[in-house]
PDB file as gemmi writes it, atoms N, CA and C in Angstrom:
CRYST1    1.000    1.000    1.000  90.00  90.00  90.00 P 1                      
ATOM      1  N   MET A   1       0.913  -1.142  -0.032  1.00  0.00           N  
ATOM      2  CA  MET A   1      -0.206  -0.060  -0.008  1.00  0.00           C  
ATOM      3  C   MET A   1       0.874   1.216   0.115  1.00  0.00           C  
ATOM      4  N   ASN A   2       0.381   2.090  -0.907  1.00  0.00           N  
ATOM      5  CA  ASN A   2       1.518   3.627  -1.006  1.00  0.00           C  
ATOM      6  C   ASN A   2       1.089   4.394   0.375  1.00  0.00           C  
ATOM      7  N   PRO A   3       2.019   5.252   0.535  1.00  0.00           N  
ATOM      8  CA  PRO A   3       1.835   6.361   1.663  1.00  0.00           C  
ATOM      9  C   PRO A   3       0.813   6.958   1.497  1.00  0.00           C  
ATOM     10  N   ALA A   4       0.101   7.180   0.525  1.00  0.00           N  
ATOM     11  CA  ALA A   4      -1.194   8.260   0.582  1.00  0.00           C  
ATOM     12  C   ALA A   4      -2.188   7.402   0.964  1.00  0.00           C  
ATOM     13  N   GLN A   5      -2.487   6.071   0.386  1.00  0.00           N  
ATOM     14  CA  GLN A   5      -3.515   5.369   1.007  1.00  0.00           C  
ATOM     15  C   GLN A   5      -3.373   5.102   2.344  1.00  0.00           C  
ATOM     16  N   ILE A   6      -2.083   4.776   3.034  1.00  0.00           N  
ATOM     17  CA  ILE A   6      -2.216   4.555   4.253  1.00  0.00           C  
ATOM     18  C   ILE A   6      -2.690   5.879   4.714  1.00  0.00           C  
ATOM     19  N   ASP A   7      -2.034   7.172   4.555  1.00  0.00           N  
ATOM     20  CA  ASP A   7      -2.561   8.334   5.258  1.00  0.00           C  
ATOM     21  C   ASP A   7      -4.235   8.733   4.860  1.00  0.00           C  
ATOM     22  N   ARG A   8      -4.732   8.221   4.076  1.00  0.00           N  
ATOM     23  CA  ARG A   8      -6.091   8.063   3.561  1.00  0.00           C  
ATOM     24  C   ARG A   8      -6.754   7.193   4.705  1.00  0.00           C  
ATOM     25  N   LEU A   9      -6.386   6.043   4.986  1.00  0.00           N  
ATOM     26  CA  LEU A   9      -6.901   5.304   5.949  1.00  0.00           C  
ATOM     27  C   LEU A   9      -6.866   5.863   7.284  1.00  0.00           C  
ATOM     28  N   LEU A  10      -5.536   6.218   7.883  1.00  0.00           N  
ATOM     29  CA  LEU A  10      -5.615   6.949   8.983  1.00  0.00           C  
ATOM     30  C   LEU A  10      -6.485   7.975   9.352  1.00  0.00           C  
ATOM     31  N   ALA A  11      -6.545   8.833   8.429  1.00  0.00           N  
ATOM     32  CA  ALA A  11      -7.685  10.130   8.348  1.00  0.00           C  
ATOM     33  C   ALA A  11      -8.987   9.567   8.876  1.00  0.00           C  
ATOM     34  N   SER A  12      -9.666   8.532   8.036  1.00  0.00           N  
ATOM     35  CA  SER A  12     -10.671   7.815   8.316  1.00  0.00           C  
ATOM     36  C   SER A  12     -10.833   7.579   9.424  1.00  0.00           C  
ATOM     37  N   VAL A  13     -10.079   7.327  10.526  1.00  0.00           N  
ATOM     38  CA  VAL A  13     -10.277   7.089  11.459  1.00  0.00           C  
ATOM     39  C   VAL A  13     -10.650   8.125  12.874  1.00  0.00           C  
ATOM     40  N   SER A  14     -11.687   8.163  13.595  1.00  0.00           N  
ATOM     41  CA  SER A  14     -11.781   9.351  14.516  1.00  0.00           C  
ATOM     42  C   SER A  14     -10.827   9.317  15.553  1.00  0.00           C  
ATOM     43  N   ARG A  15     -10.511  10.450  15.964  1.00  0.00           N  
ATOM     44  CA  ARG A  15      -9.559  10.811  16.586  1.00  0.00           C  
ATOM     45  C   ARG A  15      -9.979  10.203  18.141  1.00  0.00           C  
ATOM     46  N   SER A  16     -11.077   9.832  18.334  1.00  0.00           N  
ATOM     47  CA  SER A  16     -11.588   9.583  19.690  1.00  0.00           C  
ATOM     48  C   SER A  16     -11.526   8.270  19.957  1.00  0.00           C  
ATOM     49  N   VAL A  17     -10.824   7.351  19.236  1.00  0.00           N  
ATOM     50  CA  VAL A  17     -10.605   6.180  19.480  1.00  0.00           C  
ATOM     51  C   VAL A  17      -9.610   5.923  20.620  1.00  0.00           C  
ATOM     52  N   ASP A  18      -9.924   4.699  21.340  1.00  0.00           N  
ATOM     53  CA  ASP A  18      -8.803   4.433  22.531  1.00  0.00           C  
ATOM     54  C   ASP A  18      -7.640   4.376  22.234  1.00  0.00           C  
ATOM     55  N   GLU A  19      -6.757   4.756  22.987  1.00  0.00           N  
ATOM     56  CA  GLU A  19      -5.047   4.683  22.734  1.00  0.00           C  
ATOM     57  C   GLU A  19      -4.682   3.373  22.342  1.00  0.00           C  
ATOM     58  N   ARG A  20      -5.216   2.396  22.769  1.00  0.00           N  
ATOM     59  CA  ARG A  20      -4.731   0.999  22.506  1.00  0.00           C  
ATOM     60  C   ARG A  20      -5.345   0.640  21.086  1.00  0.00           C  
ATOM     61  N   GLN A  21      -6.424   0.843  20.637  1.00  0.00           N  
ATOM     62  CA  GLN A  21      -6.726   0.938  19.345  1.00  0.00           C  
ATOM     63  C   GLN A  21      -5.896   1.842  18.699  1.00  0.00           C  
ATOM     64  N   ARG A  22      -5.657   3.011  19.085  1.00  0.00           N  
ATOM     65  CA  ARG A  22      -4.789   4.180  18.056  1.00  0.00           C  
ATOM     66  C   ARG A  22      -3.477   3.246  17.951  1.00  0.00           C  
ATOM     67  N   GLN A  23      -3.070   2.712  18.966  1.00  0.00           N  
ATOM     68  CA  GLN A  23      -1.348   2.172  18.584  1.00  0.00           C  
ATOM     69  C   GLN A  23      -1.676   0.923  17.697  1.00  0.00           C  
ATOM     70  N   ARG A  24      -2.351   0.433  18.068  1.00  0.00           N  
ATOM     71  CA  ARG A  24      -2.672  -1.005  17.073  1.00  0.00           C  
ATOM     72  C   ARG A  24      -2.600  -0.523  15.510  1.00  0.00           C  
ATOM     73  N   LEU A  25      -3.343   0.514  15.173  1.00  0.00           N  
ATOM     74  CA  LEU A  25      -3.567   1.207  13.999  1.00  0.00           C  
ATOM     75  C   LEU A  25      -2.363   1.833  13.594  1.00  0.00           C  
ATOM     76  N   ASN A  26      -1.692   2.296  14.448  1.00  0.00           N  
ATOM     77  CA  ASN A  26      -0.278   3.147  13.888  1.00  0.00           C  
ATOM     78  C   ASN A  26       0.702   2.158  13.811  1.00  0.00           C  
ATOM     79  N   GLY A  27       0.688   0.774  14.487  1.00  0.00           N  
ATOM     80  CA  GLY A  27       1.309  -0.038  14.348  1.00  0.00           C  
ATOM     81  C   GLY A  27       1.311  -0.741  12.927  1.00  0.00           C  
ATOM     82  N   TYR A  28       0.169  -1.060  12.493  1.00  0.00           N  
ATOM     83  CA  TYR A  28      -0.165  -1.588  11.429  1.00  0.00           C  
ATOM     84  C   TYR A  28       0.259  -0.619  10.117  1.00  0.00           C  
ATOM     85  N   ALA A  29       0.096   0.462  10.292  1.00  0.00           N  
ATOM     86  CA  ALA A  29       0.596   1.464   9.336  1.00  0.00           C  
ATOM     87  C   ALA A  29       2.011   1.580   9.424  1.00  0.00           C  
ATOM     88  N   ALA A  30       2.953   1.651  10.314  1.00  0.00           N  
ATOM     89  CA  ALA A  30       4.301   1.617  10.376  1.00  0.00           C  
ATOM     90  C   ALA A  30       4.763   0.452   9.651  1.00  0.00           C  
ATOM     91  N   THR A  31       4.120  -0.512   9.574  1.00  0.00           N  
ATOM     92  CA  THR A  31       4.662  -1.720   9.111  1.00  0.00           C  
ATOM     93  C   THR A  31       3.975  -1.802   7.552  1.00  0.00           C  
ATOM     94  N   ALA A  32       3.224  -1.499   7.298  1.00  0.00           N  
ATOM     95  CA  ALA A  32       2.619  -1.615   5.731  1.00  0.00           C  
ATOM     96  C   ALA A  32       3.741  -0.304   5.245  1.00  0.00           C  
ATOM     97  N   ARG A  33       4.017   1.002   5.719  1.00  0.00           N  
ATOM     98  CA  ARG A  33       5.200   1.757   5.200  1.00  0.00           C  
ATOM     99  C   ARG A  33       6.497   1.311   5.177  1.00  0.00           C  
ATOM    100  N   ARG A  34       6.909   0.559   5.975  1.00  0.00           N  
ATOM    101  CA  ARG A  34       8.029  -0.271   6.324  1.00  0.00           C  
ATOM    102  C   ARG A  34       8.175  -1.086   4.901  1.00  0.00           C  
ATOM    103  N   CYS A  35       7.163  -1.877   4.994  1.00  0.00           N  
ATOM    104  CA  CYS A  35       7.073  -2.974   3.753  1.00  0.00           C  
ATOM    105  C   CYS A  35       7.066  -2.314   2.195  1.00  0.00           C  
ATOM    106  N   ASP A  36       6.540  -1.439   2.398  1.00  0.00           N  
ATOM    107  CA  ASP A  36       6.276  -0.692   0.833  1.00  0.00           C  
ATOM    108  C   ASP A  36       7.894   0.137   0.624  1.00  0.00           C  
ATOM    109  N   GLU A  37       8.325   0.807   1.519  1.00  0.00           N  
ATOM    110  CA  GLU A  37       9.771   1.450   1.443  1.00  0.00           C  
ATOM    111  C   GLU A  37      10.673   0.172   0.930  1.00  0.00           C  
ATOM    112  N   ARG A  38      10.797  -1.023   1.940  1.00  0.00           N  
ATOM    113  CA  ARG A  38      11.494  -2.284   1.685  1.00  0.00           C  
ATOM    114  C   ARG A  38      11.403  -2.635   0.403  1.00  0.00           C  
ATOM    115  N   ILE A  39      10.317  -2.860  -0.030  1.00  0.00           N  
ATOM    116  CA  ILE A  39      10.175  -3.244  -1.337  1.00  0.00           C  
ATOM    117  C   ILE A  39      10.802  -2.410  -2.318  1.00  0.00           C  
ATOM    118  N   ALA A  40      10.461  -1.082  -2.544  1.00  0.00           N  
ATOM    119  CA  ALA A  40      11.208  -0.152  -3.430  1.00  0.00           C  
ATOM    120  C   ALA A  40      12.738  -0.426  -3.461  1.00  0.00           C  
ATOM    121  N   THR A  41      13.596  -0.760  -2.004  1.00  0.00           N  
ATOM    122  CA  THR A  41      14.746  -0.250  -1.849  1.00  0.00           C  
ATOM    123  C   THR A  41      15.376  -1.587  -2.709  1.00  0.00           C  
ATOM    124  N   LEU A  42      14.554  -2.804  -2.512  1.00  0.00           N  
ATOM    125  CA  LEU A  42      15.056  -4.005  -2.940  1.00  0.00           C  
ATOM    126  C   LEU A  42      15.131  -4.176  -4.506  1.00  0.00           C  
ATOM    127  N   ARG A  43      13.859  -3.668  -4.983  1.00  0.00           N  
ATOM    128  CA  ARG A  43      13.972  -3.544  -6.546  1.00  0.00           C  
ATOM    129  C   ARG A  43      15.092  -2.896  -7.067  1.00  0.00           C  
ATOM    130  N   VAL A  44      15.806  -1.490  -6.569  1.00  0.00           N  
ATOM    131  CA  VAL A  44      16.644  -0.831  -6.695  1.00  0.00           C  
ATOM    132  C   VAL A  44      17.850  -1.931  -6.652  1.00  0.00           C  
ATOM    133  N   GLU A  45      18.031  -2.348  -5.402  1.00  0.00           N  
ATOM    134  CA  GLU A  45      19.293  -3.180  -4.861  1.00  0.00           C  
ATOM    135  C   GLU A  45      19.494  -4.509  -6.234  1.00  0.00           C  
ATOM    136  N   LEU A  46      18.190  -4.922  -6.136  1.00  0.00           N  
ATOM    137  CA  LEU A  46      18.392  -6.181  -7.124  1.00  0.00           C  
ATOM    138  C   LEU A  46      18.856  -6.075  -8.278  1.00  0.00           C  
ATOM    139  N   GLU A  47      18.083  -4.894  -9.155  1.00  0.00           N  
ATOM    140  CA  GLU A  47      18.770  -4.494 -10.290  1.00  0.00           C  
ATOM    141  C   GLU A  47      19.982  -4.424 -10.514  1.00  0.00           C  
ATOM    142  N   ARG A  48      20.750  -3.738  -9.400  1.00  0.00           N  
ATOM    143  CA  ARG A  48      22.356  -3.373  -9.298  1.00  0.00           C  
ATOM    144  C   ARG A  48      22.796  -4.613  -9.406  1.00  0.00           C  
ATOM    145  N   ALA A  49      22.596  -5.693  -8.399  1.00  0.00           N  
ATOM    146  CA  ALA A  49      22.985  -7.175  -8.463  1.00  0.00           C  
ATOM    147  C   ALA A  49      23.075  -7.678  -9.362  1.00  0.00           C  
ATOM    148  N   LEU A  50      21.925  -7.456 -10.005  1.00  0.00           N  
ATOM    149  CA  LEU A  50      22.085  -8.522 -11.809  1.00  0.00           C  
ATOM    150  C   LEU A  50      23.182  -8.054 -12.519  1.00  0.00           C  
ATOM    151  N   ARG A  51      23.221  -6.724 -12.460  1.00  0.00           N  
ATOM    152  CA  ARG A  51      24.465  -5.901 -13.329  1.00  0.00           C  
ATOM    153  C   ARG A  51      25.837  -6.212 -13.186  1.00  0.00           C  
ATOM    154  N   THR A  52      25.863  -6.539 -11.695  1.00  0.00           N  
ATOM    155  CA  THR A  52      27.108  -6.950 -11.164  1.00  0.00           C  
ATOM    156  C   THR A  52      27.101  -8.387 -11.339  1.00  0.00           C  
ATOM    157  N   VAL A  53      26.384  -9.484 -11.394  1.00  0.00           N  
ATOM    158  CA  VAL A  53      26.499 -10.454 -11.980  1.00  0.00           C  
ATOM    159  C   VAL A  53      26.718 -10.725 -13.535  1.00  0.00           C  
ATOM    160  N   ASP A  54      26.139  -9.741 -14.669  1.00  0.00           N  
ATOM    161  CA  ASP A  54      26.334  -9.892 -15.695  1.00  0.00           C  
ATOM    162  C   ASP A  54      27.780  -9.449 -15.765  1.00  0.00           C  
ATOM    163  N   ASP A  55      28.244  -8.154 -15.145  1.00  0.00           N  
ATOM    164  CA  ASP A  55      29.842  -7.821 -15.241  1.00  0.00           C  
ATOM    165  C   ASP A  55      30.638  -9.146 -14.841  1.00  0.00           C  
ATOM    166  N   ALA A  56      30.266  -9.796 -13.804  1.00  0.00           N  
ATOM    167  CA  ALA A  56      31.303 -10.582 -13.056  1.00  0.00           C  
ATOM    168  C   ALA A  56      31.406 -12.113 -13.725  1.00  0.00           C  
ATOM    169  N   ALA A  57      30.041 -12.182 -14.518  1.00  0.00           N  
ATOM    170  CA  ALA A  57      30.075 -13.363 -15.644  1.00  0.00           C  
ATOM    171  C   ALA A  57      30.993 -13.603 -16.682  1.00  0.00           C  
ATOM    172  N   VAL A  58      31.350 -12.082 -16.994  1.00  0.00           N  
ATOM    173  CA  VAL A  58      32.484 -12.239 -18.194  1.00  0.00           C  
ATOM    174  C   VAL A  58      33.795 -12.912 -17.836  1.00  0.00           C  
ATOM    175  N   ALA A  59      34.451 -12.597 -16.596  1.00  0.00           N  
ATOM    176  CA  ALA A  59      35.359 -12.845 -16.199  1.00  0.00           C  
ATOM    177  C   ALA A  59      35.540 -14.458 -15.555  1.00  0.00           C  
ATOM    178  N   GLY A  60      34.207 -15.074 -15.708  1.00  0.00           N  
ATOM    179  CA  GLY A  60      34.141 -16.433 -15.064  1.00  0.00           C  
ATOM    180  C   GLY A  60      32.848 -16.459 -14.442  1.00  0.00           C  
ATOM    181  N   PRO A  61      33.079 -17.758 -13.340  1.00  0.00           N  
ATOM    182  CA  PRO A  61      31.958 -17.807 -12.497  1.00  0.00           C  
ATOM    183  C   PRO A  61      31.589 -16.608 -11.810  1.00  0.00           C  
ATOM    184  N   ALA A  62      30.051 -16.293 -11.473  1.00  0.00           N  
ATOM    185  CA  ALA A  62      29.852 -15.330 -10.790  1.00  0.00           C  
ATOM    186  C   ALA A  62      29.053 -15.848  -9.521  1.00  0.00           C  
ATOM    187  N   VAL A  63      29.869 -16.699  -9.066  1.00  0.00           N  
ATOM    188  CA  VAL A  63      28.779 -17.029  -8.069  1.00  0.00           C  
ATOM    189  C   VAL A  63      28.639 -16.404  -6.800  1.00  0.00           C  
ATOM    190  N   ASP A  64      29.204 -15.721  -6.143  1.00  0.00           N  
ATOM    191  CA  ASP A  64      29.447 -14.691  -5.027  1.00  0.00           C  
ATOM    192  C   ASP A  64      28.450 -13.698  -5.433  1.00  0.00           C  
ATOM    193  N   ALA A  65      28.573 -13.134  -6.670  1.00  0.00           N  
ATOM    194  CA  ALA A  65      27.480 -11.908  -7.640  1.00  0.00           C  
ATOM    195  C   ALA A  65      26.143 -12.815  -7.362  1.00  0.00           C  
ATOM    196  N   ALA A  66      26.015 -13.610  -7.812  1.00  0.00           N  
ATOM    197  CA  ALA A  66      24.817 -14.684  -8.181  1.00  0.00           C  
ATOM    198  C   ALA A  66      24.046 -15.054  -6.932  1.00  0.00           C  
ATOM    199  N   ASP A  67      24.688 -15.316  -6.011  1.00  0.00           N  
ATOM    200  CA  ASP A  67      24.465 -15.310  -4.472  1.00  0.00           C  
ATOM    201  C   ASP A  67      23.657 -14.614  -3.880  1.00  0.00           C  
ATOM    202  N   GLU A  68      24.305 -13.150  -3.984  1.00  0.00           N  
ATOM    203  CA  GLU A  68      23.726 -11.944  -3.548  1.00  0.00           C  
ATOM    204  C   GLU A  68      22.340 -11.269  -4.609  1.00  0.00           C  
ATOM    205  N   ALA A  69      22.451 -11.870  -5.815  1.00  0.00           N  
ATOM    206  CA  ALA A  69      21.313 -11.496  -6.734  1.00  0.00           C  
ATOM    207  C   ALA A  69      20.130 -12.412  -6.064  1.00  0.00           C  
ATOM    208  N   ILE A  70      20.538 -13.838  -5.712  1.00  0.00           N  
ATOM    209  CA  ILE A  70      19.432 -14.746  -5.129  1.00  0.00           C  
ATOM    210  C   ILE A  70      19.020 -14.426  -4.010  1.00  0.00           C  
ATOM    211  N   ARG A  71      19.552 -13.929  -2.830  1.00  0.00           N  
ATOM    212  CA  ARG A  71      19.352 -13.366  -1.666  1.00  0.00           C  
ATOM    213  C   ARG A  71      18.499 -12.018  -1.681  1.00  0.00           C  
ATOM    214  N   LEU A  72      18.664 -11.215  -2.527  1.00  0.00           N  
ATOM    215  CA  LEU A  72      17.872 -10.120  -2.691  1.00  0.00           C  
ATOM    216  C   LEU A  72      16.423 -10.695  -3.366  1.00  0.00           C  
ATOM    217  N   THR A  73      16.755 -11.634  -4.330  1.00  0.00           N  
ATOM    218  CA  THR A  73      15.503 -11.744  -4.568  1.00  0.00           C  
ATOM    219  C   THR A  73      14.443 -12.901  -3.621  1.00  0.00           C  
ATOM    220  N   ARG A  74      14.896 -13.646  -2.886  1.00  0.00           N  
ATOM    221  CA  ARG A  74      14.524 -14.120  -1.938  1.00  0.00           C  
ATOM    222  C   ARG A  74      13.570 -13.289  -1.018  1.00  0.00           C  
ATOM    223  N   GLU A  75      14.267 -12.086  -0.500  1.00  0.00           N  
ATOM    224  CA  GLU A  75      13.782 -11.223   0.123  1.00  0.00           C  
ATOM    225  C   GLU A  75      12.637 -10.348  -0.400  1.00  0.00           C  
ATOM    226  N   LEU A  76      12.801  -9.984  -1.680  1.00  0.00           N  
ATOM    227  CA  LEU A  76      11.937  -8.874  -2.372  1.00  0.00           C  
ATOM    228  C   LEU A  76      10.711  -9.983  -2.382  1.00  0.00           C  
ATOM    229  N   ASP A  77      10.432 -11.646  -3.000  1.00  0.00           N  
ATOM    230  CA  ASP A  77       9.319 -12.262  -3.086  1.00  0.00           C  
ATOM    231  C   ASP A  77       8.768 -12.365  -1.880  1.00  0.00           C  
ATOM    232  N   ALA A  78       9.566 -12.309  -0.761  1.00  0.00           N  
ATOM    233  CA  ALA A  78       8.678 -12.952   0.785  1.00  0.00           C  
ATOM    234  C   ALA A  78       8.053 -11.608   0.882  1.00  0.00           C  
ATOM    235  N   LEU A  79       8.877 -10.253   0.640  1.00  0.00           N  
ATOM    236  CA  LEU A  79       7.948  -8.976   0.894  1.00  0.00           C  
ATOM    237  C   LEU A  79       6.771  -8.734   0.388  1.00  0.00           C  
ATOM    238  N   GLU A  80       6.949  -8.992  -1.318  1.00  0.00           N  
ATOM    239  CA  GLU A  80       5.935  -9.007  -2.065  1.00  0.00           C  
ATOM    240  C   GLU A  80       4.634  -9.607  -1.569  1.00  0.00           C  
ATOM    241  N   ARG A  81       4.698 -11.341  -1.357  1.00  0.00           N  
ATOM    242  CA  ARG A  81       3.926 -11.924  -0.755  1.00  0.00           C  
ATOM    243  C   ARG A  81       3.282 -11.781   0.804  1.00  0.00           C  
ATOM    244  N   VAL A  82       3.761 -11.264   1.293  1.00  0.00           N  
ATOM    245  CA  VAL A  82       3.269 -10.917   2.772  1.00  0.00           C  
ATOM    246  C   VAL A  82       2.809  -9.295   2.674  1.00  0.00           C  
ATOM    247  N   GLN A  83       3.069  -8.461   1.866  1.00  0.00           N  
ATOM    248  CA  GLN A  83       2.259  -6.958   1.871  1.00  0.00           C  
ATOM    249  C   GLN A  83       0.845  -6.848   1.628  1.00  0.00           C  
ATOM    250  N   PRO A  84       0.229  -8.047   0.961  1.00  0.00           N  
ATOM    251  CA  PRO A  84      -1.162  -7.694   0.816  1.00  0.00           C  
ATOM    252  C   PRO A  84      -1.800  -8.298   2.358  1.00  0.00           C  
ATOM    253  N   ARG A  85      -1.160  -9.171   2.942  1.00  0.00           N  
ATOM    254  CA  ARG A  85      -1.688  -9.249   4.249  1.00  0.00           C  
ATOM    255  C   ARG A  85      -1.584  -8.238   5.225  1.00  0.00           C  
ATOM    256  N   ILE A  86      -0.508  -7.643   5.551  1.00  0.00           N  
ATOM    257  CA  ILE A  86      -0.234  -6.466   6.105  1.00  0.00           C  
ATOM    258  C   ILE A  86      -1.456  -5.395   5.791  1.00  0.00           C  
ATOM    259  N   ASP A  87      -1.158  -5.038   4.294  1.00  0.00           N  
ATOM    260  CA  ASP A  87      -2.519  -3.951   3.998  1.00  0.00           C  
ATOM    261  C   ASP A  87      -3.580  -4.533   4.731  1.00  0.00           C  
ATOM    262  N   SER A  88      -4.157  -5.716   4.541  1.00  0.00           N  
ATOM    263  CA  SER A  88      -5.304  -6.126   5.147  1.00  0.00           C  
ATOM    264  C   SER A  88      -5.680  -5.765   6.349  1.00  0.00           C  
ATOM    265  N   TRP A  89      -4.635  -6.178   7.249  1.00  0.00           N  
ATOM    266  CA  TRP A  89      -4.531  -6.134   8.399  1.00  0.00           C  
ATOM    267  C   TRP A  89      -4.836  -4.366   8.555  1.00  0.00           C  
ATOM    268  N   LEU A  90      -4.261  -3.769   8.038  1.00  0.00           N  
ATOM    269  CA  LEU A  90      -4.523  -2.099   8.533  1.00  0.00           C  
ATOM    270  C   LEU A  90      -5.978  -1.822   7.884  1.00  0.00           C  
ATOM    271  N   ARG A  91      -6.123  -2.396   6.510  1.00  0.00           N  
ATOM    272  CA  ARG A  91      -7.496  -1.885   6.246  1.00  0.00           C  
ATOM    273  C   ARG A  91      -8.887  -2.379   7.023  1.00  0.00           C  
ATOM    274  N   ALA A  92      -8.689  -3.309   7.554  1.00  0.00           N  
ATOM    275  CA  ALA A  92      -9.686  -4.063   8.330  1.00  0.00           C  
ATOM    276  C   ALA A  92      -9.734  -3.363   9.580  1.00  0.00           C  
ATOM    277  N   THR A  93      -8.836  -3.288  10.265  1.00  0.00           N  
ATOM    278  CA  THR A  93      -8.540  -2.218  11.708  1.00  0.00           C  
ATOM    279  C   THR A  93      -8.752  -0.681  11.449  1.00  0.00           C  
ATOM    280  N   ALA A  94      -8.646  -0.149  10.115  1.00  0.00           N  
ATOM    281  CA  ALA A  94      -9.144   1.074   9.901  1.00  0.00           C  
ATOM    282  C   ALA A  94     -10.594   1.418   9.681  1.00  0.00           C  
ATOM    283  N   GLY A  95     -11.103   0.363   9.049  1.00  0.00           N  
ATOM    284  CA  GLY A  95     -12.683  -0.182   9.103  1.00  0.00           C  
ATOM    285  C   GLY A  95     -13.054  -0.239  10.098  1.00  0.00           C  
ATOM    286  N   ALA A  96     -13.094  -0.868  10.971  1.00  0.00           N  
ATOM    287  CA  ALA A  96     -13.623  -1.509  12.084  1.00  0.00           C  
ATOM    288  C   ALA A  96     -13.832   0.033  13.196  1.00  0.00           C  
ATOM    289  N   LEU A  97     -12.597   0.652  13.001  1.00  0.00           N  
ATOM    290  CA  LEU A  97     -12.593   1.915  13.904  1.00  0.00           C  
ATOM    291  C   LEU A  97     -13.403   2.634  13.114  1.00  0.00           C  
ATOM    292  N   SER A  98     -13.554   3.069  11.725  1.00  0.00           N  
ATOM    293  CA  SER A  98     -14.224   4.151  11.352  1.00  0.00           C  
ATOM    294  C   SER A  98     -15.850   4.073  11.438  1.00  0.00           C  
ATOM    295  N   ASP A  99     -16.094   2.423  11.389  1.00  0.00           N  
ATOM    296  CA  ASP A  99     -17.668   2.144  11.671  1.00  0.00           C  
ATOM    297  C   ASP A  99     -18.089   2.446  12.978  1.00  0.00           C  
ATOM    298  N   THR A 100     -17.124   2.776  13.791  1.00  0.00           N  
ATOM    299  CA  THR A 100     -17.572   3.068  15.104  1.00  0.00           C  
ATOM    300  C   THR A 100     -18.951   4.021  15.195  1.00  0.00           C  
ATOM    301  N   VAL A 101     -19.550   4.000  15.906  1.00  0.00           N  
ATOM    302  CA  VAL A 101     -21.058   4.607  15.882  1.00  0.00           C  
ATOM    303  C   VAL A 101     -20.800   5.863  17.244  1.00  0.00           C  
ATOM    304  N   ASP A 102     -20.900   6.853  16.769  1.00  0.00           N  
ATOM    305  CA  ASP A 102     -20.741   8.193  17.636  1.00  0.00           C  
ATOM    306  C   ASP A 102     -22.219   8.115  18.321  1.00  0.00           C  
ATOM    307  N   LEU A 103     -22.465   8.077  19.384  1.00  0.00           N  
ATOM    308  CA  LEU A 103     -24.012   8.101  19.819  1.00  0.00           C  
ATOM    309  C   LEU A 103     -24.219   9.784  20.394  1.00  0.00           C  
ATOM    310  N   ALA A 104     -23.690  10.702  20.196  1.00  0.00           N  
ATOM    311  CA  ALA A 104     -23.852  11.813  20.097  1.00  0.00           C  
ATOM    312  C   ALA A 104     -25.382  12.481  19.524  1.00  0.00           C  
ATOM    313  N   PRO A 105     -25.883  13.190  20.411  1.00  0.00           N  
ATOM    314  CA  PRO A 105     -27.408  13.549  19.860  1.00  0.00           C  
ATOM    315  C   PRO A 105     -27.488  14.072  18.888  1.00  0.00           C  
ATOM    316  N   PHE A 106     -28.643  13.790  17.972  1.00  0.00           N  
ATOM    317  CA  PHE A 106     -28.567  14.354  16.689  1.00  0.00           C  
ATOM    318  C   PHE A 106     -30.064  15.655  16.931  1.00  0.00           C  
ATOM    319  N   GLY A 107     -30.167  16.034  17.699  1.00  0.00           N  
ATOM    320  CA  GLY A 107     -31.134  17.301  17.694  1.00  0.00           C  
ATOM    321  C   GLY A 107     -32.560  17.016  18.240  1.00  0.00           C  
ATOM    322  N   GLU A 108     -33.419  17.652  18.243  1.00  0.00           N  
ATOM    323  CA  GLU A 108     -34.777  17.210  18.509  1.00  0.00           C  
ATOM    324  C   GLU A 108     -35.858  16.664  17.774  1.00  0.00           C  
ATOM    325  N   GLY A 109     -35.273  16.367  16.586  1.00  0.00           N  
ATOM    326  CA  GLY A 109     -36.073  15.846  15.769  1.00  0.00           C  
ATOM    327  C   GLY A 109     -36.772  16.757  14.598  1.00  0.00           C  
ATOM    328  N   PRO A 110     -37.602  16.020  13.636  1.00  0.00           N  
ATOM    329  CA  PRO A 110     -38.363  17.311  12.878  1.00  0.00           C  
ATOM    330  C   PRO A 110     -39.524  18.358  13.426  1.00  0.00           C  
ATOM    331  N   ALA A 111     -39.152  19.364  12.683  1.00  0.00           N  
ATOM    332  CA  ALA A 111     -40.298  20.653  13.465  1.00  0.00           C  
ATOM    333  C   ALA A 111     -41.593  20.217  13.018  1.00  0.00           C  
TER     334      ALA A 111                                                      
END                                                                             
């Protein structure tokens, strides 16, 4: 989930939710943000690592460079697979807190 979507979800939740619920929501938001940031960073690192493998393969076996590319690929794959789950936790929590009924009076009714 991108940062703008996270901000919109957080803004949809009333400021009056209790502290424990707010902490949980903020925890999910921080995790979703970090997941998105790490995925973006890994994509850049992986592209660099693959170029390194290309260059190293010219001189012979590129075992170390290839191992690094594989490591980065595995981490990227894992994060991309768990990201929807993390995002759904945030969406569900924000949705549940946004649906809280405010029992403030509505006035005296029709005249």
